C-alpha positions in Angstrom: 167.0 94.6 29.7 168.6 91.3 30.3 169.9 89.2 27.4 171.0 85.6 27.7 173.0 84.3 24.8 173.5 80.7 23.7 176.2 80.8 21.1 177.6 77.9 19.1 180.5 79.6 17.2 182.0 81.7 20.1 182.2 81.4 23.8 181.3 85.1 24.3 179.7 87.5 21.9 182.3 89.6 20.0 181.8 93.3 19.5 180.8 94.1 15.9 180.2 90.5 14.8 176.8 89.5 13.4 175.2 86.3 14.6 172.4 84.4 12.9 169.8 83.1 15.2 166.5 83.5 17.1 165.7 86.2 19.6 163.0 85.1 22.1 161.2 87.3 24.7 161.0 85.4 27.9 158.6 87.6 29.9 155.4 89.0 28.5 154.2 92.1 30.2 152.8 94.9 28.2 151.4 97.0 31.1 154.7 97.6 32.9 158.2 97.7 31.6 160.0 95.8 34.3 163.2 93.8 34.0 162.5 92.3 30.6 164.3 89.1 29.7 165.4 88.0 26.2 167.2 84.9 25.1 169.2 84.7 21.8 170.0 81.2 20.4 172.5 81.1 17.6 171.7 78.8 14.7 174.5 77.5 12.4 173.8 77.2 8.7 173.8 73.6 7.4 176.7 72.8 5.1 175.8 72.6 1.5 175.5 69.1 0.2 175.6 68.1 -3.4 172.1 66.8 -4.0 172.6 65.2 -7.4 176.2 64.4 -8.3 177.1 64.1 -12.0 178.0 60.6 -13.1 178.5 61.6 -16.8 179.4 65.0 -18.2 179.5 65.2 -22.0 179.3 67.9 -24.7 175.5 67.5 -25.2 174.2 65.9 -22.0 175.0 65.3 -18.3 173.6 62.4 -16.3 173.0 62.9 -12.6 172.3 60.3 -9.9 169.5 61.0 -7.5 169.5 60.0 -3.8 167.2 57.1 -4.6 169.8 55.7 -7.1 168.0 56.6 -10.3 169.8 58.3 -13.2 168.4 61.4 -15.0 169.8 62.7 -18.3 169.9 66.5 -18.6 170.4 68.3 -21.9 173.0 71.1 -22.1 172.1 74.3 -23.9 172.4 74.1 -27.7 174.5 76.5 -29.7 172.3 77.3 -32.7 174.3 79.1 -35.3 174.7 78.9 -39.1 176.9 75.7 -38.7 174.2 74.0 -36.6 172.9 70.7 -38.0 170.0 68.9 -36.4 171.4 65.5 -37.7 174.8 66.1 -36.1 173.2 67.3 -32.8 170.9 64.3 -32.6 173.8 61.9 -33.5 175.9 63.5 -30.8 173.2 63.1 -28.1 172.6 59.5 -29.2 176.3 58.7 -29.0 176.7 60.3 -25.6 173.7 58.4 -24.2 175.0 55.1 -25.5 178.5 55.7 -24.0 177.1 56.9 -20.7 174.6 54.0 -20.4 177.2 51.4 -21.4 179.6 52.8 -18.8 177.0 53.1 -16.0 175.5 49.6 -16.6 178.9 48.0 -16.4 179.5 49.5 -13.0 
C-alpha cells in the first residue's frame, strides 16, 4: 500500500503523533488487490473566535454585541433564597439596564 501525505503542521509524519484529516482512496479496484494508493490530507482546526463579546457585565444582566452590531441583554441566573425580594431584583435589573444603555449610547 502506498500512502501520500500532505501535512500542514509537520514536514514529515512523526511516529506516535495523531493527525486530524481526511484519508482518500485514489484507486478503486475491488477485484484485485494491486498497488493501492491512498492520500492523507491534514486539516487544521480553526481558531476559536469570540462570537458575541460582552459590552456590559453586571450583577443581574450581561449585554453582548452581535456581529451585525445589535446589542442583546442576557439575564444571569437568579439566586432565590429566603432573602430574595422580587422588588429588589426588578430594581437591580432596571438600574443595570439604564446604566448599560446610557454608557452604550454615549459611545
